[in-house]
C-alpha positions as CSV (number, residue, x, y, z in Angstrom):
1,X,0.0,0.0,0.0
2,X,1.2,3.5,-0.9
3,X,1.7,5.5,2.3
4,X,3.7,8.0,4.3
5,X,6.2,6.4,6.6
6,X,7.6,9.7,8.0
7,X,6.9,13.4,7.7
8,X,9.8,15.9,8.0
9,X,10.1,19.7,8.2
10,X,12.9,22.2,8.8
11,X,13.5,25.9,8.7
12,X,16.4,27.7,7.0
13,X,19.6,28.1,9.0
14,X,23.1,29.4,8.3
15,X,25.8,26.8,7.7
16,X,29.3,28.1,8.3
17,X,31.1,25.4,6.2
18,X,29.2,26.4,3.0
19,X,28.9,30.1,4.1
20,X,25.2,30.1,3.3
21,X,21.6,29.5,4.4
22,X,19.9,26.2,3.7
23,X,16.8,24.3,4.9
24,X,17.9,20.9,3.6
25,X,18.1,19.7,7.3
26,X,14.7,18.2,8.1
27,X,13.4,16.7,11.3
28,X,10.6,14.1,11.9
29,X,7.2,15.3,12.9
30,X,4.8,13.0,14.7
31,X,1.7,15.1,14.7
32,X,-0.6,16.0,11.8
33,X,0.4,19.1,9.8
34,X,-1.9,21.4,7.8
35,X,-0.6,21.9,4.3
36,X,-1.8,24.7,2.1
37,X,-0.4,26.6,-0.9
38,X,2.2,28.3,1.3
39,X,3.6,25.0,2.5
40,X,3.9,23.1,5.8
41,X,4.2,24.8,9.2
42,X,7.8,24.7,10.5
43,X,9.1,24.2,7.0
44,X,10.9,26.6,4.6
45,X,13.6,27.0,2.0
46,X,17.0,28.7,2.1
47,X,17.0,30.0,-1.4
48,X,13.6,31.4,-2.3
49,X,14.7,32.2,-5.9
50,X,15.4,28.6,-6.7
51,X,13.3,26.6,-4.2
52,X,9.8,26.7,-2.8
53,X,6.7,28.4,-4.2
54,X,3.3,27.1,-5.1
55,X,4.7,24.5,-7.5
56,X,7.1,23.0,-5.0
57,X,5.1,22.9,-1.8
58,X,5.9,19.4,-0.6
59,X,8.7,17.1,-1.7
60,X,8.2,13.4,-1.6
61,X,11.1,10.9,-1.8
62,X,10.7,7.1,-1.9
63,X,12.3,5.4,1.0
64,X,13.2,2.5,-1.3
65,X,15.6,4.8,-3.2
66,X,18.1,4.7,-0.3
67,X,18.6,1.0,-1.0
68,X,19.4,1.9,-4.6
69,X,22.0,4.4,-3.4
70,X,23.8,1.8,-1.4
71,X,23.5,-0.9,-4.0
72,X,24.2,1.0,-7.2
73,X,27.0,3.2,-6.0
74,X,28.8,0.8,-3.6
75,X,28.8,3.2,-0.7
76,X,28.4,0.8,2.2
77,X,30.8,2.8,4.3
78,X,28.2,5.6,4.3
79,X,25.2,3.3,5.0
80,X,24.4,4.9,8.3
81,X,23.7,8.3,6.7
82,X,21.7,7.0,3.7
83,X,18.3,7.0,5.3
84,X,15.2,9.1,5.0
85,X,15.4,12.9,5.3
86,X,19.1,12.9,4.0
87,X,18.0,14.7,0.9
88,X,15.6,17.2,2.6
89,X,12.4,15.5,1.7
90,X,9.1,16.3,3.5
91,X,7.4,12.9,2.8
92,X,9.2,9.6,3.0
93,X,7.0,7.1,1.3
94,X,6.6,3.4,0.6
95,X,5.1,1.8,-2.5
96,X,5.9,4.6,-5.0
97,X,8.7,5.3,-7.4
98,X,9.7,7.8,-10.1
99,X,8.9,5.4,-13.0
100,X,5.2,5.0,-12.0
101,X,4.4,8.5,-10.7
102,X,3.2,10.9,-13.4
103,X,2.9,14.7,-13.9
104,X,-0.6,15.7,-13.0
105,X,-1.4,12.7,-10.8
106,X,-3.8,13.8,-8.0
107,X,-3.5,12.1,-4.7
108,X,-5.6,12.2,-1.5
109,X,-3.2,12.2,1.5
110,X,-5.0,12.6,4.8
111,X,-7.6,15.3,4.2
112,X,-5.4,17.2,1.6
113,X,-5.5,16.8,-2.2
114,X,-2.1,17.2,-3.8
115,X,-1.1,17.1,-7.5
116,X,2.3,16.0,-8.8
117,X,3.9,19.1,-10.4
118,X,7.6,18.3,-11.2
119,X,10.6,16.2,-10.4
120,X,13.2,17.5,-7.9
121,X,16.1,19.2,-9.7
122,X,19.3,18.1,-7.8
123,X,21.7,20.8,-6.6
124,X,25.2,20.9,-5.0
125,X,23.8,21.0,-1.4
126,X,23.1,17.3,-1.8
127,X,26.9,16.8,-2.2
128,X,27.5,18.7,1.0
129,X,24.7,17.0,3.0
130,X,25.7,13.5,1.9
131,X,29.4,13.9,2.0
132,X,29.6,12.6,-1.6
133,X,31.1,15.1,-4.1
134,X,29.0,13.6,-6.9
135,X,25.7,13.0,-5.2
136,X,23.8,15.6,-7.3
137,X,24.9,14.3,-10.7
138,X,24.3,10.6,-9.6
139,X,20.8,11.5,-8.5
140,X,20.2,13.3,-11.8
141,X,21.7,10.6,-14.1
142,X,19.8,7.8,-12.3
143,X,16.5,9.5,-11.9
144,X,16.4,9.1,-8.1
145,X,14.9,12.6,-7.7
146,X,11.6,12.2,-6.0
147,X,8.9,14.8,-6.9
148,X,7.1,17.9,-5.8
149,X,3.4,18.6,-5.2
150,X,1.2,21.6,-5.7
151,X,-1.8,21.8,-3.4
152,X,-5.3,21.4,-4.9
153,X,-7.2,21.3,-1.6
154,X,-5.5,22.2,1.7
155,X,-5.8,19.7,4.6
156,X,-4.0,17.7,7.3
157,X,-1.3,15.1,6.5
158,X,0.7,12.9,8.9
159,X,2.9,9.9,9.1
160,X,0.9,6.7,8.4
161,X,-1.5,8.3,5.9
162,X,-2.3,6.3,2.8
163,X,-1.5,8.0,-0.5
164,X,-4.5,7.3,-2.7
165,X,-4.5,8.0,-6.4
166,X,-7.6,10.0,-7.3
167,X,-7.0,10.9,-10.9
168,X,-4.4,10.2,-13.6
169,X,-4.3,12.5,-16.7
170,X,-4.5,11.0,-20.2
171,X,-1.1,12.7,-21.1
172,X,1.1,10.4,-19.0
173,X,4.6,11.6,-18.5
174,X,6.5,10.0,-15.6
175,X,8.9,11.7,-13.3
176,X,11.7,9.3,-14.5
177,X,11.0,10.0,-18.1
178,X,11.3,13.7,-17.8
179,X,14.5,13.5,-15.8
180,X,16.0,11.0,-18.2
181,X,15.1,13.1,-21.3
182,X,16.4,16.4,-19.9
183,X,19.3,15.3,-17.8
184,X,19.9,11.6,-17.6
185,X,21.8,10.9,-20.8
186,X,25.3,12.1,-19.8
187,X,27.6,11.8,-22.8
188,X,30.7,13.8,-21.8
189,X,32.5,15.1,-18.7
190,X,30.4,18.3,-19.1
191,X,27.3,16.1,-18.5
192,X,25.5,17.2,-21.6
193,X,22.5,15.3,-23.0
194,X,21.2,14.7,-26.5
195,X,18.6,17.1,-27.9
196,X,15.5,15.0,-28.6
197,X,13.2,17.5,-30.2
198,X,10.1,15.2,-30.1
199,X,10.5,14.7,-26.3
200,X,11.4,18.4,-25.8
201,X,8.1,19.4,-27.5
202,X,6.2,16.9,-25.4
203,X,7.7,18.3,-22.2
204,X,7.2,22.0,-23.3
205,X,3.6,21.3,-24.1
206,X,2.6,19.5,-20.9
207,X,0.4,22.1,-19.2
208,X,0.5,20.3,-15.9
209,X,4.3,20.4,-15.6
210,X,5.7,23.3,-13.6
211,X,6.6,26.3,-15.8
212,X,10.3,26.3,-14.8
213,X,10.7,22.8,-16.3
214,X,8.8,23.6,-19.4
215,X,11.0,26.7,-19.8
216,X,14.1,24.5,-20.0
217,X,12.6,22.5,-22.9
218,X,11.5,25.6,-24.7
219,X,14.9,27.3,-24.4
220,X,16.6,24.2,-25.8
221,X,14.2,24.1,-28.7
222,X,14.8,27.8,-29.3
223,X,18.6,27.9,-29.1
224,X,19.6,24.3,-30.0
225,X,21.9,24.4,-27.0
226,X,22.1,22.8,-23.5
227,X,22.3,25.1,-20.5
228,X,25.2,24.8,-18.2
229,X,24.7,22.6,-15.1
230,X,28.0,23.3,-13.4
231,X,26.9,25.8,-10.7
232,X,23.7,23.9,-9.9
233,X,25.4,20.5,-9.5
234,X,28.7,21.6,-7.9
235,X,28.0,25.1,-6.5
236,X,30.4,28.0,-6.2
237,X,34.1,27.3,-6.3
238,X,34.5,27.5,-2.6
239,X,32.3,24.4,-2.0
240,X,33.1,22.2,-5.0
């Protein structure tokens, strides 16, 4: 059964070793929380320009993904840290994965109604948080991103809630497919991907996908070029 196994929140705080503010550190919550278009109480983002907003209210990450990290990347020495909330997710779930979760899916979770809006776009703070200098690119290349929700109906959610699929749109585009097409086909040390115009048009035309993801596809179609990922994946020179 698809369900929440843990719910996490955390507020932005300054981290001296990266000389910046981040809210990637999340802590378990045992009580029900009211989620609306502004987010969850006690939760926030450190970089409001690149994170948060009504299209990225709640981040869900499959707990099963952590086993993939250990198995695929042979990081048994780091097994103790590879467990839910490492990547700053709000919902740690069982029974769902990126390959069978689709843009526009509407789920009833507790008394709230949430709609899948976009994949998570990995950034360099994952490298810092996990202690792996290439965690961000590994997440991106392997599609282990989790996904975000927008809020259709506010309500209360808590650990143990079932995640019930209410509606799936005819235009089915999975989280894994989007990440794979835009970012997963690394072909050089610069981590560029092939330009597949058919798929780019499909991504750009998906009205249920967050505008910032559609914009990436539109810009590639317009320019014929791939944007640089260096800063997003590895951060400023002082933290690479």
